N, C-alpha and C positions, 0 to 999 in steps of 0.2 A: 605427345604434343598434339594439341587440338587446334583447329582453325576452320576457315570457311569450307575447305574440302571435306573435312570429317563431319562438319555440321550438315552439309548438303547430303552426305551419304546417310546420315542418321534420318534425315527427312524422307529420303527415298525408301529406306528400310521400313519406316513407320507407315509410309503410304502403301507398301506391299503387304503389310500385315493383314491377315484375314480378319473380318469382324467376328465377334463371338456368336456362335450359333445358339438357337434356343435349347438344344439338347433333346435327346430322344424322348424324355418323359413329358416335356412340354408339347412336343410334336404329337405324341400319342394321345395326350389329353385333349387335343383339339380335333381328333378324328377317332372316336371311340367305336370299337367293334360292337356288333349286336350282342356278342357274348365273348367271354374270355376264359381261358384255363391257365393255371399255373403249373409249369413243369420244371422242377429243379431251379426255381427262381426266374425262369423265362416266362414271358407273357405271350400266350398264344391267342390271336384274334380269330374268331369264327363268325362269319357273316354271310354264309351261303355263297361264297365266292364273289361277293360284291366288293370290288377294288382290292388290290394287293395290300394296301395299307391296313385294311380291316380284316385281312385273312392271311396274316403272316406272323411269324414268331419273332419277338424282340428278345435278343439274348442279353438280359439285364444282369446276369451273374455268370461267373466262371465256374462251371461244374467240375466236380472231382473227376468225372469220366465223361469227356465230351462225346465220344461215340455212343455211350449208353444214353445220354440225354437226347442226342439226335434220334436215336431209335425210339424213344418215348414220344418225342415230338411227332415223328412220322406216324406213329400208331394213332395219335389223336386225330391227325388230319385224315388218315385212311379211314378211321371210323366215321368221320363226317363226310366221306366221299369227296374230299378235296385234295389237291396236290399239296405237298409239303413245301412251304415257302419260308425262307429265313432272311431277315434283314441283316446285312453285314455293314457295319459303320464303325466310326471311331468309338473306342471303348468296348468293342466286341472281344470275346475271349481270344487269346492268342492262338493262331493256327486254325481259326474257324473256317476261313475260305478254303484252305487246303483240305480240311476234313470234309467239307461239303463236296468239293470236287471229287474226292475219292469215293464218295457215296453216290455219285451220278448226278449231282446238281449242276446246273449251268447258271451263269450270271445273266440276269435280266434287268432291264429298267435301271440303268445307272442314272442316278438322280442328284442334282445339285440343290442344296438348301441355300436360298438367297435371303438376305436380311437387309433391313434399313432402319434407321432411327426415325422416330416420329416427333421427337421433341421440338425440332426446328421446322415443323411444317409451316408454310405461309399462313398468316392469320386469315386471309381472305377465303371466302367459300369457293368451292369448285363450281364454275358456270356450267349449267345444263342447257343445251339447245332448246328453243321454245317448242319444237315439235316433239320433244321427248319428255316422258314422265318417268322419274326414278323414285321408287318407294323403298324405304328401309324398314324392315320388320324384325321382330324378335323370334319369329317362327316362319318356316316356309309354307306358303299357301300352295294350293294345287297347281296354279299357273307356274310358280317358281319351280316346283319339282318336275312338272311335265316338260317345261322348257329345258331344264338341265338334262333330264334323262333322254329327251328326244335326240340330243347330240351325244351324250355319254354312252348310251346303249348302242348307238351306231347300227340300228336295225336288229339288235339282239333282244333277248328276253331278260328283263330285270324285274325282280320282285319289288314293287313299289313300296311295300310295307317295310322290307328290310332296308331299302335305300333311305326311307324317311327315318328309320330308327338310327341309322349311322349318322346322317347329317344333322339330326337333332340331339345326338348323344352328348353334346357339350354346349355350353352357352355360346351363341353366335348371333351375328346380324346377317340378314338375308336381303340382298339388294336385287330389285327387279326393274329393268328398263323396258318400257312399253311405248308404242307409238300412240298417236291420237285416237286410234280405234281400239286401243287396249290390247293389241297383239304383243306378245312377249318377244322382245328383240335380244335381250341378254340378261344374265343373272350372275351373281357373285355371292360367295359366302365368306364372312369374316369372323372366325372363331376368336374367342377371348379367353386367355389363360395366363395368369401370373404376370401381368403387364405386357404380354405379347398379344398380337393378333396374327392368326394364321389364315392367309388368304387361300381359297380353294374354290373349285366348282365354277371357275370363270367360263361362261358360255356366251357366244355371240351367234345368233341365228345366221345361217348361210347368206340369206338375202340382205343382212345388215352388216356384213363384214367389210373391212377396208375403209371404214368411215371413222375410225378412232374410238369406237364404242368400248373396246376392251381396255384401252388406256383410260377412258373416262370412268368406267366402273372401278378400275383399280384405284384411281385417285379418290373417288367417292368412298370406296371401301376403307382406305386407310384414314380418311378424314372422319368417317363415322366411328371407326374403332378408337381413334384418338379422342374423340368427344366422350367415349365411354371409359377413358382412362388408360388406354394402351399407349405405351411409350416406344415400343419396337414392333416391327412387322417382319414376318417371314413367309416364304412360300417355297414350294418344291417344284422343280422343273426338270424333266428328263434331259440329260446332257445332250441328246441328239436334237432337241427342239431349239434350233438356233434362233428362229423367229421370236419365240417367247422370251428367250434369254436377252435378245436385243431390246425388246419392249421393256422388260423389267429393269435392265441396266439404265435405260433412259429415264426411268422413274426412281433412280437412286438405289436400287437393290444391288448388293454385292455378294459374291459367292463366299459362303462361310464354311461349308462342309460338303462332302460328297459321300453317298452311300449307294448300295445296290441291293436288289433282291436276288436271292439265289433260289431257284426252283428245281425240284427234283422231277 
């Protein structure tokens, strides 16, 4: 028997259904390592340690001998002088997390993949305050890279050439917000792949925070990507970053998937 109660239940169930994630191949295509190696169907990223995403193994196949494959993965990273890092997500081989734990790995950086639809974006353009200038380019200039690395590196040493190779490894738009004097206040990267845009590299200079600049760059980024044909957007946020999760939820992003990096 059907009725108003069952119909309401169906609506609630549909509302709770998670949106479709971009999938690991689309995600990987928007953030390409400087170099890759194939080990038993797994894709290993090697980028001198610059970001976990570009220096981890994607388990794209179920190997016949999981422990043997992990041994070969570890040998590749050891030869590169890097820790062995494996992404564990939906579609990973059965028992992978347990096998990693048994080999001395620990779970790091639990991350949510957030997505939103771009088809219904409002037709009006995003308003930019008069005192702010926002440029959109097909390649990052020195100001964009320096602005991002100034915060990303957090006082550490980063090979700028490797960083540039990673952020330019796939088609993307690079947004730079500057004040009237030309000082970089914020940046954002919007990669383009198979109808998706992957937002990353959001940076707001410490002196410009709590003014809504991160929200503005996000809105400008999805609009610029939609103008280039993107119909869906995704981004990755560490589960512990409640502030960022709240910002993106207010911008229409919903959790689609969760994964974690396991590091030995």
